[in-house]
HTML snippet that shows the backbone in 3Dmol.js (N, CA, C, O; Angstrom):
<script src="https://3Dmol.org/build/3Dmol-min.js"></script>
<div id="view" style="width:600px;height:400px;position:relative"></div>
<script>
const pdb = `
ATOM      1  N   MET A   1      14.237  10.715   8.216  1.00  0.00           N
ATOM      2  CA  MET A   1      14.053  10.531   6.792  1.00  0.00           C
ATOM      3  C   MET A   1      14.082   9.046   6.422  1.00  0.00           C
ATOM      4  O   MET A   1      13.302   8.587   5.588  1.00  0.00           O
ATOM      5  N   ASN A   2      15.003   8.299   7.064  1.00  0.00           N
ATOM      6  CA  ASN A   2      15.084   6.866   6.782  1.00  0.00           C
ATOM      7  C   ASN A   2      13.812   6.145   7.211  1.00  0.00           C
ATOM      8  O   ASN A   2      13.419   5.154   6.596  1.00  0.00           O
ATOM      9  N   LEU A   3      13.173   6.639   8.262  1.00  0.00           N
ATOM     10  CA  LEU A   3      11.926   6.042   8.734  1.00  0.00           C
ATOM     11  C   LEU A   3      10.823   6.198   7.688  1.00  0.00           C
ATOM     12  O   LEU A   3      10.052   5.269   7.450  1.00  0.00           O
ATOM     13  N   VAL A   4      10.754   7.363   7.074  1.00  0.00           N
ATOM     14  CA  VAL A   4       9.741   7.611   6.041  1.00  0.00           C
ATOM     15  C   VAL A   4       9.991   6.720   4.827  1.00  0.00           C
ATOM     16  O   VAL A   4       9.053   6.143   4.277  1.00  0.00           O
ATOM     17  N   ILE A   5      11.225   6.608   4.416  1.00  0.00           N
ATOM     18  CA  ILE A   5      11.565   5.752   3.269  1.00  0.00           C
ATOM     19  C   ILE A   5      11.247   4.299   3.590  1.00  0.00           C
ATOM     20  O   ILE A   5      10.725   3.579   2.739  1.00  0.00           O
ATOM     21  N   GLY A   6      11.551   3.862   4.795  1.00  0.00           N
ATOM     22  CA  GLY A   6      11.240   2.497   5.198  1.00  0.00           C
ATOM     23  C   GLY A   6       9.739   2.241   5.225  1.00  0.00           C
ATOM     24  O   GLY A   6       9.277   1.189   4.784  1.00  0.00           O
ATOM     25  N   LEU A   7       8.979   3.203   5.743  1.00  0.00           N
ATOM     26  CA  LEU A   7       7.523   3.070   5.787  1.00  0.00           C
ATOM     27  C   LEU A   7       6.935   3.006   4.383  1.00  0.00           C
ATOM     28  O   LEU A   7       6.055   2.188   4.116  1.00  0.00           O
ATOM     29  N   VAL A   8       7.408   3.853   3.497  1.00  0.00           N
ATOM     30  CA  VAL A   8       6.930   3.838   2.108  1.00  0.00           C
ATOM     31  C   VAL A   8       7.277   2.503   1.454  1.00  0.00           C
ATOM     32  O   VAL A   8       6.460   1.947   0.721  1.00  0.00           O
ATOM     33  N   ALA A   9       8.454   1.989   1.705  1.00  0.00           N
ATOM     34  CA  ALA A   9       8.864   0.707   1.127  1.00  0.00           C
ATOM     35  C   ALA A   9       7.982  -0.427   1.638  1.00  0.00           C
ATOM     36  O   ALA A   9       7.583  -1.299   0.866  1.00  0.00           O
ATOM     37  N   VAL A  10       7.676  -0.423   2.930  1.00  0.00           N
ATOM     38  CA  VAL A  10       6.819  -1.465   3.499  1.00  0.00           C
ATOM     39  C   VAL A  10       5.416  -1.381   2.907  1.00  0.00           C
ATOM     40  O   VAL A  10       4.836  -2.404   2.541  1.00  0.00           O
ATOM     41  N   LEU A  11       4.864  -0.167   2.809  1.00  0.00           N
ATOM     42  CA  LEU A  11       3.528   0.000   2.223  1.00  0.00           C
ATOM     43  C   LEU A  11       3.503  -0.417   0.755  1.00  0.00           C
ATOM     44  O   LEU A  11       2.542  -1.042   0.308  1.00  0.00           O
ATOM     45  N   ALA A  12       4.539  -0.081   0.010  1.00  0.00           N
ATOM     46  CA  ALA A  12       4.605  -0.458  -1.401  1.00  0.00           C
ATOM     47  C   ALA A  12       4.695  -1.974  -1.551  1.00  0.00           C
ATOM     48  O   ALA A  12       4.047  -2.554  -2.422  1.00  0.00           O
ATOM     49  N   ALA A  13       5.497  -2.614  -0.703  1.00  0.00           N
ATOM     50  CA  ALA A  13       5.616  -4.077  -0.766  1.00  0.00           C
ATOM     51  C   ALA A  13       4.288  -4.735  -0.397  1.00  0.00           C
ATOM     52  O   ALA A  13       3.895  -5.723  -1.019  1.00  0.00           O
ATOM     53  N   GLY A  14       3.597  -4.203   0.601  1.00  0.00           N
ATOM     54  CA  GLY A  14       2.298  -4.747   0.989  1.00  0.00           C
ATOM     55  C   GLY A  14       1.272  -4.589  -0.121  1.00  0.00           C
ATOM     56  O   GLY A  14       0.514  -5.518  -0.400  1.00  0.00           O
ATOM     57  N   ALA A  15       1.239  -3.420  -0.758  1.00  0.00           N
ATOM     58  CA  ALA A  15       0.297  -3.184  -1.852  1.00  0.00           C
ATOM     59  C   ALA A  15       0.597  -4.107  -3.031  1.00  0.00           C
ATOM     60  O   ALA A  15      -0.325  -4.650  -3.640  1.00  0.00           O
ATOM     61  N   ALA A  16       1.867  -4.288  -3.354  1.00  0.00           N
ATOM     62  CA  ALA A  16       2.235  -5.185  -4.451  1.00  0.00           C
ATOM     63  C   ALA A  16       1.837  -6.621  -4.130  1.00  0.00           C
ATOM     64  O   ALA A  16       1.338  -7.337  -4.998  1.00  0.00           O
ATOM     65  N   GLY A  17       2.054  -7.043  -2.890  1.00  0.00           N
ATOM     66  CA  GLY A  17       1.662  -8.396  -2.490  1.00  0.00           C
ATOM     67  C   GLY A  17       0.167  -8.600  -2.575  1.00  0.00           C
ATOM     68  O   GLY A  17      -0.290  -9.659  -3.004  1.00  0.00           O
ATOM     69  N   LEU A  18      -0.605  -7.601  -2.171  1.00  0.00           N
ATOM     70  CA  LEU A  18      -2.062  -7.694  -2.253  1.00  0.00           C
ATOM     71  C   LEU A  18      -2.527  -7.798  -3.704  1.00  0.00           C
ATOM     72  O   LEU A  18      -3.421  -8.584  -4.017  1.00  0.00           O
ATOM     73  N   LEU A  19      -1.923  -7.008  -4.585  1.00  0.00           N
ATOM     74  CA  LEU A  19      -2.294  -7.078  -6.001  1.00  0.00           C
ATOM     75  C   LEU A  19      -1.970  -8.444  -6.605  1.00  0.00           C
ATOM     76  O   LEU A  19      -2.763  -8.995  -7.368  1.00  0.00           O
ATOM     77  N   VAL A  20      -0.813  -8.981  -6.263  1.00  0.00           N
ATOM     78  CA  VAL A  20      -0.433 -10.309  -6.763  1.00  0.00           C
ATOM     79  C   VAL A  20      -1.410 -11.365  -6.237  1.00  0.00           C
ATOM     80  O   VAL A  20      -1.845 -12.237  -6.989  1.00  0.00           O
ATOM     81  N   TYR A  21      -1.752 -11.289  -4.953  1.00  0.00           N
ATOM     82  CA  TYR A  21      -2.704 -12.230  -4.370  1.00  0.00           C
ATOM     83  C   TYR A  21      -4.052 -12.157  -5.080  1.00  0.00           C
ATOM     84  O   TYR A  21      -4.622 -13.192  -5.424  1.00  0.00           O
ATOM     85  N   ARG A  22      -4.569 -10.952  -5.303  1.00  0.00           N
ATOM     86  CA  ARG A  22      -5.866 -10.786  -5.964  1.00  0.00           C
ATOM     87  C   ARG A  22      -5.847 -11.347  -7.377  1.00  0.00           C
ATOM     88  O   ARG A  22      -6.819 -11.969  -7.805  1.00  0.00           O
ATOM     89  N   LYS A  23      -4.756 -11.137  -8.111  1.00  0.00           N
ATOM     90  CA  LYS A  23      -4.664 -11.671  -9.476  1.00  0.00           C
ATOM     91  C   LYS A  23      -4.601 -13.196  -9.463  1.00  0.00           C
ATOM     92  O   LYS A  23      -5.191 -13.840 -10.330  1.00  0.00           O
ATOM     93  N   LEU A  24      -3.905 -13.778  -8.510  1.00  0.00           N
ATOM     94  CA  LEU A  24      -3.835 -15.233  -8.420  1.00  0.00           C
ATOM     95  C   LEU A  24      -5.206 -15.827  -8.097  1.00  0.00           C
ATOM     96  O   LEU A  24      -5.556 -16.882  -8.626  1.00  0.00           O
ATOM     97  N   VAL A  25      -5.985 -15.171  -7.241  1.00  0.00           N
ATOM     98  CA  VAL A  25      -7.341 -15.621  -6.936  1.00  0.00           C
ATOM     99  C   VAL A  25      -8.226 -15.442  -8.158  1.00  0.00           C
ATOM    100  O   VAL A  25      -9.000 -16.335  -8.500  1.00  0.00           O
ATOM    101  N   GLU A  26      -8.118 -14.296  -8.817  1.00  0.00           N
ATOM    102  CA  GLU A  26      -8.937 -13.989  -9.989  1.00  0.00           C
ATOM    103  C   GLU A  26      -8.732 -15.005 -11.109  1.00  0.00           C
ATOM    104  O   GLU A  26      -9.686 -15.373 -11.795  1.00  0.00           O
ATOM    105  N   HIS A  27      -7.509 -15.452 -11.295  1.00  0.00           N
ATOM    106  CA  HIS A  27      -7.215 -16.404 -12.362  1.00  0.00           C
ATOM    107  C   HIS A  27      -7.341 -17.860 -11.927  1.00  0.00           C
ATOM    108  O   HIS A  27      -7.074 -18.765 -12.718  1.00  0.00           O
ATOM    109  N   GLY A  28      -7.737 -18.093 -10.696  1.00  0.00           N
ATOM    110  CA  GLY A  28      -8.030 -19.441 -10.247  1.00  0.00           C
ATOM    111  C   GLY A  28      -6.847 -20.240  -9.739  1.00  0.00           C
ATOM    112  O   GLY A  28      -6.972 -21.446  -9.522  1.00  0.00           O
ATOM    113  N   PHE A  29      -5.702 -19.604  -9.544  1.00  0.00           N
ATOM    114  CA  PHE A  29      -4.543 -20.331  -9.033  1.00  0.00           C
ATOM    115  C   PHE A  29      -4.633 -20.529  -7.519  1.00  0.00           C
ATOM    116  O   PHE A  29      -4.086 -21.493  -6.983  1.00  0.00           O
ATOM    117  N   LEU A  30      -5.325 -19.616  -6.830  1.00  0.00           N
ATOM    118  CA  LEU A  30      -5.554 -19.719  -5.393  1.00  0.00           C
ATOM    119  C   LEU A  30      -7.051 -19.671  -5.129  1.00  0.00           C
ATOM    120  O   LEU A  30      -7.794 -19.019  -5.863  1.00  0.00           O
ATOM    121  N   ARG A  31      -7.489 -20.352  -4.093  1.00  0.00           N
ATOM    122  CA  ARG A  31      -8.891 -20.273  -3.693  1.00  0.00           C
ATOM    123  C   ARG A  31      -9.057 -19.115  -2.727  1.00  0.00           C
ATOM    124  O   ARG A  31      -8.175 -18.838  -1.914  1.00  0.00           O
ATOM    125  N   TYR A  32     -10.197 -18.442  -2.824  1.00  0.00           N
ATOM    126  CA  TYR A  32     -10.464 -17.280  -1.974  1.00  0.00           C
ATOM    127  C   TYR A  32     -10.587 -17.697  -0.507  1.00  0.00           C
ATOM    128  O   TYR A  32     -10.013 -17.058   0.375  1.00  0.00           O
ATOM    129  N   ASN A  33     -11.333 -18.761  -0.255  1.00  0.00           N
ATOM    130  CA  ASN A  33     -11.477 -19.296   1.093  1.00  0.00           C
ATOM    131  C   ASN A  33     -11.915 -20.748   0.969  1.00  0.00           C
ATOM    132  O   ASN A  33     -11.989 -21.270  -0.144  1.00  0.00           O
ATOM    133  N   ARG A  34     -12.200 -21.398   2.057  1.00  0.00           N
ATOM    134  CA  ARG A  34     -12.515 -22.828   1.992  1.00  0.00           C
ATOM    135  C   ARG A  34     -13.862 -23.102   1.336  1.00  0.00           C
ATOM    136  O   ARG A  34     -14.135 -24.244   0.966  1.00  0.00           O
ATOM    137  N   TRP A  35     -14.711 -22.093   1.181  1.00  0.00           N
ATOM    138  CA  TRP A  35     -16.012 -22.282   0.541  1.00  0.00           C
ATOM    139  C   TRP A  35     -15.983 -21.916  -0.940  1.00  0.00           C
ATOM    140  O   TRP A  35     -17.003 -22.018  -1.621  1.00  0.00           O
ATOM    141  N   ASP A  36     -14.846 -21.498  -1.437  1.00  0.00           N
ATOM    142  CA  ASP A  36     -14.730 -21.046  -2.823  1.00  0.00           C
ATOM    143  C   ASP A  36     -14.867 -22.246  -3.762  1.00  0.00           C
ATOM    144  O   ASP A  36     -14.013 -23.132  -3.779  1.00  0.00           O
ATOM    145  N   ARG A  37     -15.938 -22.263  -4.531  1.00  0.00           N
ATOM    146  CA  ARG A  37     -16.186 -23.379  -5.446  1.00  0.00           C
ATOM    147  C   ARG A  37     -16.280 -22.897  -6.894  1.00  0.00           C
ATOM    148  O   ARG A  37     -16.920 -23.533  -7.732  1.00  0.00           O
ATOM    149  N   ARG A  38     -15.631 -21.760  -7.176  1.00  0.00           N
ATOM    150  CA  ARG A  38     -15.703 -21.223  -8.532  1.00  0.00           C
ATOM    151  C   ARG A  38     -15.078 -22.179  -9.526  1.00  0.00           C
ATOM    152  O   ARG A  38     -14.041 -22.790  -9.269  1.00  0.00           O
ATOM    153  N   VAL A  39     -15.726 -22.290 -10.652  1.00  0.00           N
ATOM    154  CA  VAL A  39     -15.210 -23.087 -11.750  1.00  0.00           C
ATOM    155  C   VAL A  39     -15.068 -22.153 -12.938  1.00  0.00           C
ATOM    156  O   VAL A  39     -16.015 -21.455 -13.302  1.00  0.00           O
ATOM    157  N   ARG A  40     -13.910 -22.138 -13.533  1.00  0.00           N
ATOM    158  CA  ARG A  40     -13.715 -21.278 -14.692  1.00  0.00           C
ATOM    159  C   ARG A  40     -14.490 -21.846 -15.864  1.00  0.00           C
ATOM    160  O   ARG A  40     -14.519 -23.058 -16.076  1.00  0.00           O
ATOM    161  N   GLY A  41     -15.106 -20.978 -16.608  1.00  0.00           N
ATOM    162  CA  GLY A  41     -15.875 -21.429 -17.750  1.00  0.00           C
ATOM    163  C   GLY A  41     -16.298 -20.266 -18.629  1.00  0.00           C
ATOM    164  O   GLY A  41     -15.875 -19.130 -18.413  1.00  0.00           O
ATOM    165  N   PRO A  42     -17.134 -20.550 -19.621  1.00  0.00           N
ATOM    166  CA  PRO A  42     -17.485 -19.531 -20.605  1.00  0.00           C
ATOM    167  C   PRO A  42     -18.655 -18.633 -20.187  1.00  0.00           C
ATOM    168  O   PRO A  42     -19.103 -17.822 -20.997  1.00  0.00           O
ATOM    169  N   LEU A  43     -19.159 -18.744 -18.974  1.00  0.00           N
ATOM    170  CA  LEU A  43     -20.314 -17.958 -18.552  1.00  0.00           C
ATOM    171  C   LEU A  43     -19.945 -16.487 -18.470  1.00  0.00           C
ATOM    172  O   LEU A  43     -18.947 -16.120 -17.850  1.00  0.00           O
ATOM    173  N   ARG A  44     -20.767 -15.638 -19.106  1.00  0.00           N
ATOM    174  CA  ARG A  44     -20.531 -14.194 -19.127  1.00  0.00           C
ATOM    175  C   ARG A  44     -21.784 -13.462 -18.659  1.00  0.00           C
ATOM    176  O   ARG A  44     -22.861 -14.053 -18.572  1.00  0.00           O
ATOM    177  N   ALA A  45     -21.639 -12.186 -18.360  1.00  0.00           N
ATOM    178  CA  ALA A  45     -22.774 -11.367 -17.937  1.00  0.00           C
ATOM    179  C   ALA A  45     -23.845 -11.391 -19.017  1.00  0.00           C
ATOM    180  O   ALA A  45     -23.553 -11.197 -20.197  1.00  0.00           O
ATOM    181  N   GLY A  46     -25.088 -11.631 -18.608  1.00  0.00           N
ATOM    182  CA  GLY A  46     -26.205 -11.680 -19.548  1.00  0.00           C
ATOM    183  C   GLY A  46     -26.551 -13.081 -20.016  1.00  0.00           C
ATOM    184  O   GLY A  46     -27.622 -13.288 -20.587  1.00  0.00           O
ATOM    185  N   ASP A  47     -25.657 -14.066 -19.786  1.00  0.00           N
ATOM    186  CA  ASP A  47     -25.948 -15.458 -20.151  1.00  0.00           C
ATOM    187  C   ASP A  47     -26.960 -16.031 -19.173  1.00  0.00           C
ATOM    188  O   ASP A  47     -27.046 -15.580 -18.031  1.00  0.00           O
ATOM    189  N   PRO A  48     -27.735 -17.032 -19.617  1.00  0.00           N
ATOM    190  CA  PRO A  48     -28.638 -17.697 -18.673  1.00  0.00           C
ATOM    191  C   PRO A  48     -27.837 -18.370 -17.553  1.00  0.00           C
ATOM    192  O   PRO A  48     -26.761 -18.920 -17.787  1.00  0.00           O
ATOM    193  N   ALA A  49     -28.374 -18.316 -16.357  1.00  0.00           N
ATOM    194  CA  ALA A  49     -27.691 -18.940 -15.224  1.00  0.00           C
ATOM    195  C   ALA A  49     -27.774 -20.456 -15.337  1.00  0.00           C
ATOM    196  O   ALA A  49     -28.799 -20.982 -15.770  1.00  0.00           O
ATOM    197  N   PRO A  50     -26.720 -21.167 -14.959  1.00  0.00           N
ATOM    198  CA  PRO A  50     -26.779 -22.631 -14.967  1.00  0.00           C
ATOM    199  C   PRO A  50     -27.708 -23.124 -13.862  1.00  0.00           C
ATOM    200  O   PRO A  50     -27.990 -22.400 -12.908  1.00  0.00           O
ATOM    201  N   ASP A  51     -28.171 -24.339 -13.997  1.00  0.00           N
ATOM    202  CA  ASP A  51     -29.037 -24.928 -12.980  1.00  0.00           C
ATOM    203  C   ASP A  51     -28.182 -25.312 -11.780  1.00  0.00           C
ATOM    204  O   ASP A  51     -27.443 -26.295 -11.824  1.00  0.00           O
ATOM    205  N   LEU A  52     -28.286 -24.546 -10.730  1.00  0.00           N
ATOM    206  CA  LEU A  52     -27.471 -24.738  -9.532  1.00  0.00           C
ATOM    207  C   LEU A  52     -28.306 -25.267  -8.388  1.00  0.00           C
ATOM    208  O   LEU A  52     -29.525 -25.098  -8.356  1.00  0.00           O
ATOM    209  N   GLU A  53     -27.636 -25.908  -7.455  1.00  0.00           N
ATOM    210  CA  GLU A  53     -28.278 -26.273  -6.199  1.00  0.00           C
ATOM    211  C   GLU A  53     -27.654 -25.401  -5.117  1.00  0.00           C
ATOM    212  O   GLU A  53     -26.447 -25.465  -4.880  1.00  0.00           O
ATOM    213  N   LEU A  54     -28.474 -24.586  -4.462  1.00  0.00           N
ATOM    214  CA  LEU A  54     -28.005 -23.636  -3.469  1.00  0.00           C
ATOM    215  C   LEU A  54     -28.524 -24.003  -2.088  1.00  0.00           C
ATOM    216  O   LEU A  54     -29.498 -24.744  -1.953  1.00  0.00           O
ATOM    217  N   THR A  55     -27.873 -23.485  -1.083  1.00  0.00           N
ATOM    218  CA  THR A  55     -28.312 -23.688   0.295  1.00  0.00           C
ATOM    219  C   THR A  55     -29.046 -22.444   0.760  1.00  0.00           C
ATOM    220  O   THR A  55     -28.523 -21.335   0.654  1.00  0.00           O
ATOM    221  N   GLY A  56     -30.264 -22.622   1.277  1.00  0.00           N
ATOM    222  CA  GLY A  56     -31.052 -21.512   1.795  1.00  0.00           C
ATOM    223  C   GLY A  56     -30.593 -21.103   3.178  1.00  0.00           C
ATOM    224  O   GLY A  56     -29.740 -21.758   3.776  1.00  0.00           O
ATOM    225  N   TYR A  57     -31.162 -20.010   3.689  1.00  0.00           N
ATOM    226  CA  TYR A  57     -30.795 -19.532   5.026  1.00  0.00           C
ATOM    227  C   TYR A  57     -31.074 -20.574   6.100  1.00  0.00           C
ATOM    228  O   TYR A  57     -30.363 -20.641   7.103  1.00  0.00           O
ATOM    229  N   ASP A  58     -32.115 -21.395   5.891  1.00  0.00           N
ATOM    230  CA  ASP A  58     -32.478 -22.395   6.889  1.00  0.00           C
ATOM    231  C   ASP A  58     -31.729 -23.712   6.705  1.00  0.00           C
ATOM    232  O   ASP A  58     -31.983 -24.672   7.432  1.00  0.00           O
ATOM    233  N   GLY A  59     -30.811 -23.767   5.744  1.00  0.00           N
ATOM    234  CA  GLY A  59     -30.027 -24.976   5.506  1.00  0.00           C
ATOM    235  C   GLY A  59     -30.629 -25.917   4.477  1.00  0.00           C
ATOM    236  O   GLY A  59     -30.005 -26.915   4.114  1.00  0.00           O
ATOM    237  N   SER A  60     -31.824 -25.617   4.003  1.00  0.00           N
ATOM    238  CA  SER A  60     -32.448 -26.481   2.996  1.00  0.00           C
ATOM    239  C   SER A  60     -31.772 -26.282   1.640  1.00  0.00           C
ATOM    240  O   SER A  60     -31.228 -25.215   1.357  1.00  0.00           O
ATOM    241  N   ARG A  61     -31.813 -27.316   0.814  1.00  0.00           N
ATOM    242  CA  ARG A  61     -31.209 -27.265  -0.518  1.00  0.00           C
ATOM    243  C   ARG A  61     -32.289 -26.860  -1.520  1.00  0.00           C
ATOM    244  O   ARG A  61     -33.401 -27.385  -1.486  1.00  0.00           O
ATOM    245  N   ILE A  62     -31.960 -25.933  -2.405  1.00  0.00           N
ATOM    246  CA  ILE A  62     -32.904 -25.429  -3.398  1.00  0.00           C
ATOM    247  C   ILE A  62     -32.260 -25.532  -4.775  1.00  0.00           C
ATOM    248  O   ILE A  62     -31.162 -25.019  -4.990  1.00  0.00           O
ATOM    249  N   ARG A  63     -32.942 -26.196  -5.711  1.00  0.00           N
ATOM    250  CA  ARG A  63     -32.458 -26.275  -7.093  1.00  0.00           C
ATOM    251  C   ARG A  63     -33.146 -25.172  -7.881  1.00  0.00           C
ATOM    252  O   ARG A  63     -34.365 -25.021  -7.813  1.00  0.00           O
ATOM    253  N   LEU A  64     -32.358 -24.395  -8.633  1.00  0.00           N
ATOM    254  CA  LEU A  64     -32.914 -23.251  -9.346  1.00  0.00           C
ATOM    255  C   LEU A  64     -33.966 -23.646 -10.371  1.00  0.00           C
ATOM    256  O   LEU A  64     -34.926 -22.904 -10.576  1.00  0.00           O
ATOM    257  N   SER A  65     -33.812 -24.795 -11.019  1.00  0.00           N
ATOM    258  CA  SER A  65     -34.792 -25.196 -12.028  1.00  0.00           C
ATOM    259  C   SER A  65     -36.180 -25.384 -11.415  1.00  0.00           C
ATOM    260  O   SER A  65     -37.183 -25.150 -12.088  1.00  0.00           O
ATOM    261  N   SER A  66     -36.254 -25.804 -10.144  1.00  0.00           N
ATOM    262  CA  SER A  66     -37.560 -25.964  -9.515  1.00  0.00           C
ATOM    263  C   SER A  66     -38.193 -24.607  -9.219  1.00  0.00           C
ATOM    264  O   SER A  66     -39.417 -24.479  -9.250  1.00  0.00           O
ATOM    265  N   VAL A  67     -37.370 -23.588  -8.931  1.00  0.00           N
ATOM    266  CA  VAL A  67     -37.891 -22.245  -8.696  1.00  0.00           C
ATOM    267  C   VAL A  67     -38.331 -21.619 -10.014  1.00  0.00           C
ATOM    268  O   VAL A  67     -39.386 -20.988 -10.080  1.00  0.00           O
ATOM    269  N   TRP A  68     -37.521 -21.790 -11.073  1.00  0.00           N
ATOM    270  CA  TRP A  68     -37.837 -21.214 -12.381  1.00  0.00           C
ATOM    271  C   TRP A  68     -39.113 -21.806 -12.951  1.00  0.00           C
ATOM    272  O   TRP A  68     -39.830 -21.127 -13.686  1.00  0.00           O
ATOM    273  N   ALA A  69     -39.409 -23.050 -12.630  1.00  0.00           N
ATOM    274  CA  ALA A  69     -40.624 -23.680 -13.153  1.00  0.00           C
ATOM    275  C   ALA A  69     -41.878 -22.999 -12.607  1.00  0.00           C
ATOM    276  O   ALA A  69     -42.915 -23.000 -13.270  1.00  0.00           O
ATOM    277  N   GLU A  70     -41.795 -22.420 -11.411  1.00  0.00           N
ATOM    278  CA  GLU A  70     -42.945 -21.789 -10.771  1.00  0.00           C
ATOM    279  C   GLU A  70     -43.058 -20.299 -11.086  1.00  0.00           C
ATOM    280  O   GLU A  70     -44.162 -19.786 -11.269  1.00  0.00           O
ATOM    281  N   ARG A  71     -41.918 -19.599 -11.150  1.00  0.00           N
ATOM    282  CA  ARG A  71     -41.931 -18.142 -11.321  1.00  0.00           C
ATOM    283  C   ARG A  71     -40.522 -17.682 -11.694  1.00  0.00           C
ATOM    284  O   ARG A  71     -39.563 -18.440 -11.548  1.00  0.00           O
ATOM    285  N   PRO A  72     -40.392 -16.426 -12.183  1.00  0.00           N
ATOM    286  CA  PRO A  72     -39.043 -15.906 -12.452  1.00  0.00           C
ATOM    287  C   PRO A  72     -38.236 -15.816 -11.155  1.00  0.00           C
ATOM    288  O   PRO A  72     -38.798 -15.633 -10.076  1.00  0.00           O
ATOM    289  N   ALA A  73     -36.947 -15.944 -11.272  1.00  0.00           N
ATOM    290  CA  ALA A  73     -36.088 -15.891 -10.087  1.00  0.00           C
ATOM    291  C   ALA A  73     -35.030 -14.814 -10.269  1.00  0.00           C
ATOM    292  O   ALA A  73     -34.507 -14.629 -11.368  1.00  0.00           O
ATOM    293  N   VAL A  74     -34.718 -14.109  -9.198  1.00  0.00           N
ATOM    294  CA  VAL A  74     -33.663 -13.108  -9.189  1.00  0.00           C
ATOM    295  C   VAL A  74     -32.636 -13.556  -8.155  1.00  0.00           C
ATOM    296  O   VAL A  74     -32.973 -13.802  -6.997  1.00  0.00           O
ATOM    297  N   LEU A  75     -31.388 -13.659  -8.582  1.00  0.00           N
ATOM    298  CA  LEU A  75     -30.320 -14.049  -7.670  1.00  0.00           C
ATOM    299  C   LEU A  75     -29.579 -12.807  -7.219  1.00  0.00           C
ATOM    300  O   LEU A  75     -29.171 -11.991  -8.046  1.00  0.00           O
ATOM    301  N   VAL A  76     -29.401 -12.657  -5.920  1.00  0.00           N
ATOM    302  CA  VAL A  76     -28.644 -11.534  -5.359  1.00  0.00           C
ATOM    303  C   VAL A  76     -27.476 -12.124  -4.591  1.00  0.00           C
ATOM    304  O   VAL A  76     -27.669 -12.883  -3.641  1.00  0.00           O
ATOM    305  N   PHE A  77     -26.283 -11.782  -4.994  1.00  0.00           N
ATOM    306  CA  PHE A  77     -25.083 -12.270  -4.320  1.00  0.00           C
ATOM    307  C   PHE A  77     -24.517 -11.142  -3.471  1.00  0.00           C
ATOM    308  O   PHE A  77     -24.285 -10.037  -3.963  1.00  0.00           O
ATOM    309  N   GLY A  78     -24.301 -11.423  -2.220  1.00  0.00           N
ATOM    310  CA  GLY A  78     -23.755 -10.410  -1.327  1.00  0.00           C
ATOM    311  C   GLY A  78     -23.728 -10.916   0.095  1.00  0.00           C
ATOM    312  O   GLY A  78     -23.985 -12.091   0.356  1.00  0.00           O
ATOM    313  N   SER A  79     -23.423 -10.037   0.995  1.00  0.00           N
ATOM    314  CA  SER A  79     -23.314 -10.403   2.394  1.00  0.00           C
ATOM    315  C   SER A  79     -24.689 -10.396   3.061  1.00  0.00           C
ATOM    316  O   SER A  79     -25.532  -9.553   2.753  1.00  0.00           O
ATOM    317  N   CYS A  80     -24.900 -11.310   3.948  1.00  0.00           N
ATOM    318  CA  CYS A  80     -26.168 -11.342   4.689  1.00  0.00           C
ATOM    319  C   CYS A  80     -25.895 -11.150   6.176  1.00  0.00           C
ATOM    320  O   CYS A  80     -26.653 -11.632   7.018  1.00  0.00           O
ATOM    321  N   THR A  81     -24.830 -10.455   6.492  1.00  0.00           N
ATOM    322  CA  THR A  81     -24.498 -10.218   7.890  1.00  0.00           C
ATOM    323  C   THR A  81     -24.908  -8.843   8.337  1.00  0.00           C
ATOM    324  O   THR A  81     -24.699  -8.482   9.495  1.00  0.00           O
TER     325      THR A  81
END
`;
const viewer = $3Dmol.createViewer("view");
viewer.addModel(pdb, "pdb");
viewer.setStyle({}, {cartoon: {color: "spectrum"}});
viewer.zoomTo();
viewer.render();
</script>
């Protein structure tokens, strides 16, 4: 019985720690990883995207304003693995 209580306590502590970590990342107190360059600001869903410079798959730099000048652009954020 003590083993079950100990296991539940460990799982509860781990879940609480994960929630605290996620909230600290969400509010900008911790960085997600070394590539995390998020800047807090007033941008909301549906707002026009800022003019960003992104890195393509081949390592080339692409400025969004140069793409928008030629045609509409759709940004998809996700894993490419």
